[in-house]
C-alpha positions as CSV (number, residue, x, y, z in Angstrom):
1,X,0.1,0.0,0.3
2,X,1.8,2.8,-1.4
3,X,2.0,5.5,1.1
4,X,-0.5,4.3,3.4
5,X,0.3,2.1,6.6
6,X,-1.9,-1.0,7.2
7,X,-1.9,0.1,10.8
8,X,-3.6,3.4,9.3
9,X,-6.4,1.4,7.6
10,X,-6.9,-0.8,10.3
11,X,-7.7,2.7,12.2
12,X,-9.4,3.7,10.1
13,X,-11.8,0.9,9.4
14,X,-12.3,0.7,13.2
15,X,-13.2,4.1,13.3
16,X,-10.6,5.3,15.5
17,X,-9.3,8.2,13.3
18,X,-11.0,10.9,11.0
19,X,-8.4,11.1,8.2
20,X,-7.8,13.8,6.5
21,X,-8.6,14.5,3.1
22,X,-5.0,13.9,1.4
23,X,-5.5,10.3,3.8
24,X,-8.8,9.5,2.2
25,X,-7.6,10.1,-0.9
26,X,-4.4,8.0,-0.4
27,X,-6.4,4.8,1.2
28,X,-8.9,5.1,-1.5
29,X,-6.0,4.6,-3.7
30,X,-4.5,1.7,-1.6
31,X,-7.7,-0.1,-1.3
32,X,-8.6,0.4,-5.2
33,X,-12.0,2.6,-4.3
34,X,-12.9,5.9,-5.3
35,X,-12.7,7.9,-2.7
36,X,-16.2,9.0,-2.8
37,X,-16.4,5.1,-1.8
38,X,-15.1,6.1,1.7
39,X,-17.2,9.4,2.2
40,X,-19.1,9.4,5.7
41,X,-22.6,10.5,5.0
42,X,-23.8,10.1,8.2
43,X,-26.7,7.6,7.5
44,X,-27.5,6.5,11.0
45,X,-31.1,6.3,11.1
46,X,-34.4,6.2,8.9
47,X,-35.1,9.9,8.8
48,X,-31.2,10.5,7.2
49,X,-31.8,8.2,4.7
50,X,-35.2,9.7,3.8
51,X,-33.6,12.7,3.5
52,X,-31.0,11.2,0.6
53,X,-34.5,10.0,-0.8
54,X,-35.9,13.8,-1.0
55,X,-32.5,14.8,-2.4
56,X,-32.9,12.1,-5.0
57,X,-36.2,13.3,-5.9
58,X,-35.6,17.0,-6.2
59,X,-32.9,16.0,-8.4
60,X,-33.1,13.2,-10.2
61,X,-37.1,12.7,-10.0
62,X,-36.8,9.3,-8.1
63,X,-40.1,9.3,-6.3
64,X,-42.1,6.2,-4.0
65,X,-44.2,3.7,-4.8
66,X,-46.0,1.4,-2.4
67,X,-48.3,-1.5,-2.7
68,X,-49.0,-5.0,-0.6
69,X,-45.6,-6.1,-2.2
70,X,-43.4,-3.6,0.0
71,X,-42.5,0.2,-0.4
72,X,-39.5,1.1,-3.0
73,X,-38.1,4.2,-4.6
74,X,-38.2,4.5,-8.9
75,X,-36.2,6.8,-11.1
76,X,-38.4,8.0,-13.4
77,X,-35.9,8.0,-16.9
78,X,-38.2,11.0,-18.1
79,X,-37.3,12.9,-15.4
80,X,-34.7,16.4,-16.0
81,X,-31.1,14.6,-15.5
82,X,-32.5,11.3,-14.2
83,X,-31.5,9.4,-17.7
84,X,-27.7,8.1,-16.2
85,X,-29.2,7.7,-12.6
86,X,-31.8,5.3,-14.1
87,X,-29.4,3.4,-16.5
88,X,-26.7,3.0,-13.6
89,X,-30.0,1.8,-11.4
90,X,-30.9,-0.5,-14.1
91,X,-27.7,-2.1,-14.2
92,X,-27.5,-2.4,-10.6
93,X,-30.7,-4.3,-10.7
94,X,-29.5,-6.6,-13.5
95,X,-26.3,-7.6,-11.2
96,X,-28.1,-7.8,-8.3
97,X,-30.6,-10.5,-10.4
98,X,-27.3,-12.4,-11.6
99,X,-26.1,-12.4,-7.7
100,X,-29.3,-14.0,-6.7
101,X,-30.1,-16.6,-9.0
102,X,-26.1,-17.6,-8.6
103,X,-24.8,-16.6,-11.9
104,X,-22.1,-15.0,-9.8
105,X,-20.9,-14.8,-6.6
106,X,-21.3,-12.5,-3.9
107,X,-17.5,-11.6,-4.5
108,X,-18.1,-10.8,-7.7
109,X,-21.3,-9.0,-7.0
110,X,-18.9,-6.7,-4.8
111,X,-16.2,-6.5,-6.8
112,X,-18.7,-4.9,-9.6
113,X,-20.0,-2.7,-6.9
114,X,-16.5,-1.4,-6.0
115,X,-15.6,-1.1,-9.9
116,X,-18.7,0.7,-10.6
117,X,-18.5,3.5,-7.9
118,X,-15.0,4.5,-9.7
119,X,-16.8,5.2,-13.2
């Protein structure tokens, strides 16, 4: 791990230190992930998550749907700025279905997610 000690990575993962932005970049490079993947968004409650969903509604036309089968958030591909999000969610759904069917392993699915975040 160039520029990052194994101890620094362990401390970060355990939440023992809050790294500086340049440290996050070095950690991300060492872990081969996008720096955004290491960001702490502070989502600790359903209220926090709902705020993120409200932002998706405002910025990408996401909307809630609910029926007897459960609640879900859908992306309207016709909403301004939503086409790339729609395509990304469709790709995610396809990979998730492949994992759920056993076509790919959990590790392959996680590798895909890590790689997708860096695109």
